[in-house]
N, C-alpha and C positions, 0 to 999 in steps of 0.2 A: 963303552962306559957312558953312563948318564951323569952329568955334572951340573949342579946348581951353584951359582956364585952370587951371593948377596941378592937373592931374588925377593922383590918387593911388589906387592899389589895393594893399591888403594881403590876403594869403591866409595864414591860420594865423600871423599876426604877422610874416610875411615880406613885405618891400616888393617888389612885383612891377612896379608902375608908379610911378616916382619923380618927382612934381611936373612933369608934362609940360604944356607950354604951346606952342601953335602955332595957325596958322590956314591953312585951305585954301580958296582961292577957287573960285567956281562954274566949272564946265567943266574942272576940273583932274583929271588922272590922277596920283595920288600913290603912291609906293612906300613901304611901311613895311618897312624892310629891317634884318635883323639875324640873328645866329646863333641856334641853338636856345637856349631859356630866356632870351631877351632881352626877352620880354613882348609880342611881336607879336600872338599869338592872343588874349591877354588883353585887349589894347587894343581889338581889333576886337569882341570879345564884350561889352566894356563899352559901346562905341559902339552896338552892336546892342540893348542892353538885356537881354542874357542873363546878365550879371553886374553886380552893383551896385558902383559906385565907392565908395571909402572917403572921398574928399574931392575938392574941385574942381568945376568946372562944364564942361558940354558944351552948346554952342548951335548950332543950325542955322537960318540966316536970322534970327538974333537971338532965337530961341525956345529955352528950356532944354529939353533932351531928357531924358526919364525914362521908365522902364518899357519894355515890349516894343514895338518900333517897327515893327510889321508894315506900317503904312501909309506909313512914312517911308523905310525902308531895306530893301534886300535883302541878306541875309547868306548867302554861299556857303562852307560849311565845307570843310576838307580831306578829310573823310570823307563817304561817301554819306549823304544825309539823306532819301532817297526810299523809300517802301514797296516792298520787293522782290517782293511777291506780285502786283503789278499788271503788266499789259502796258503797252507804250508808248502804245497807243491809249487804254487806260483812264486812264493817267497824264495824258494831254492833256485828258481830260474832268474828272478829279478836281482837278488843280492849280488851275484857274481858280476852283473853288469855294472853296478855301482862300485864294487870292490873286486877287481879282477884277481887280487892276490888270495881270494878265498880258496881253501882246499875243499873243492866241491865233494869229493869222495868221502873225506873225513866228516864233513858237516852232515852229509846224507846218512852216514853210518850212525852218528850220534842221534840224529832226528828219528831214525828208525827204531832206535833203542828206547827213546823217551816218549815218543808220540805214536799213537795208533792210526789216527785219521789224517791223512795228508790233504783231504779235500774239504775240510772244515775251515771257515774263515777265522782269522786270528782274533776277531772280535768276540768269538765264543770261548776263547781260552781263559783260563783262570790267571790271576796275577802270578802265581807260582810257575805255571807253564810258560807264560810270556817271559818271565825272568830267566828261565832255563834256556829258551830259544835265543834271547839276546846274548846270553853268555856263550852258547854254542857258536853262533855265527861270528861273534867278535873274536873268540879265542881260536877259531879255525882259520883265521886269516894268517898269512905268512908275513909278519912284520917284525921289526926289531924291538918295539916297545908296546906293552899291553897295559892299559890304564883301566882298572876296574873299580868303580865307585860303589861301595856297599853291595857287592854282587850277590850276597846270600840273604839279603833281608827279606825277600819274599819266597825263598825256596825252602820247602819242608825238610825236616831232619833226614828223612830217608833218601833224599836226592842230593844231599850236600856233598857227597863224594864226587859229584860231577866236576867240581872245580879242580880237585886234585888230578882227576883223570884227564881233563883238558890240558892242564899244565904238563903232565907227564907225556902226553902225545904230541906236544909242540915239537915240530921237526928241527927247529933252530935252538940248540941247547945254550946258545949264547944270548937268547932273547931275555929281556928284562921285564918282570912283572911288578907293577905297583898296585897294591890292593888297599883301598881305604876302608876303615871300619871304626865304629865306636865300641866294638866288642872284641878285644884281642883273643879271648878264649876260643873263638871260632877258628883261629888260624895258628894256634900254638905249635902244631906239628909240622907246618910247611914253610914258615918264614925263615929266611936267611939273614934278614936285617930288619930292625924296627926303627921307625921314625915317629916319635911322639910329638904331636902338635898341641899347643895350648895357647889359646888367644892369639893365634897367628904366628907364634914363635916355635921354632924347632927346639925342643927342650931335651930330647934324647935321640941319639943316633948310635945304636949299639947292635952287636951281634948277639942273638939269643943264647948261644953257647957260652958266651962270657958272663951273661947274667946268671946262668945256671951254675957255672963252675966257680965263679968268684963270690957271688952273692947268694948262691943256692936259692934263687928265686926264679919262678916261671915268668914268662912275658906278662901274664895277667897280674901276678902279684906285684911285679915292678911297676907296671902301668898304674895300678891303684895307688901305690906309694907316691909316684910322681904327681899324679893328678890331684892327690889330697894334700899336697904340701906346696907352700908358696915358694920355697927354695927347692931346686931340683937336684936330687941325689945323683951322683955320678959313679960310674964303675971305675 
């Protein structure tokens, strides 16, 4: 289980994450949803250890997380993080050196499905292809926690099933996925838990099935309702 307790982050004396507390059970796909400047990316970077929290605690399986969490989590940023001078063939040899937990066979299988030329440098790839490659390499690691920051923003509609496929092939069914987005409609069918952030505050922590059964609303409908009101409706 991933647990956040009164997590706070200030940047230049501005409160970016405001006293966030929640827990996410094993095997959960959670959506961190909110508009721009809501604190989504900062939250994922704090969880990944790339930014220091100001106060509060974060625990995974009861152990306090601190520092860079290379062996604990995979962080997939919205922008390309791979060296563009390498070819895909070279990347598949280099990446496991940096991340020994990579499932090389699974990563190669996905790459063969989505890419034709393994000898072209990544600098010649489109933004969409780079986004797919970052997603494949990140999600083919064997870790407890996957942090995906706007993973579909550069991926075309015909390739968006890649995320569902990668999650379904994750060998550890207790792994936790946190996916940030400003568009909940993209993830309606896969989320087990939704966390709405607004101006750094956690304003909603709900299960989608409760939204549908009690309020007869989709994640997207409830998201719009929350973000368009100063007071936050509750289930």
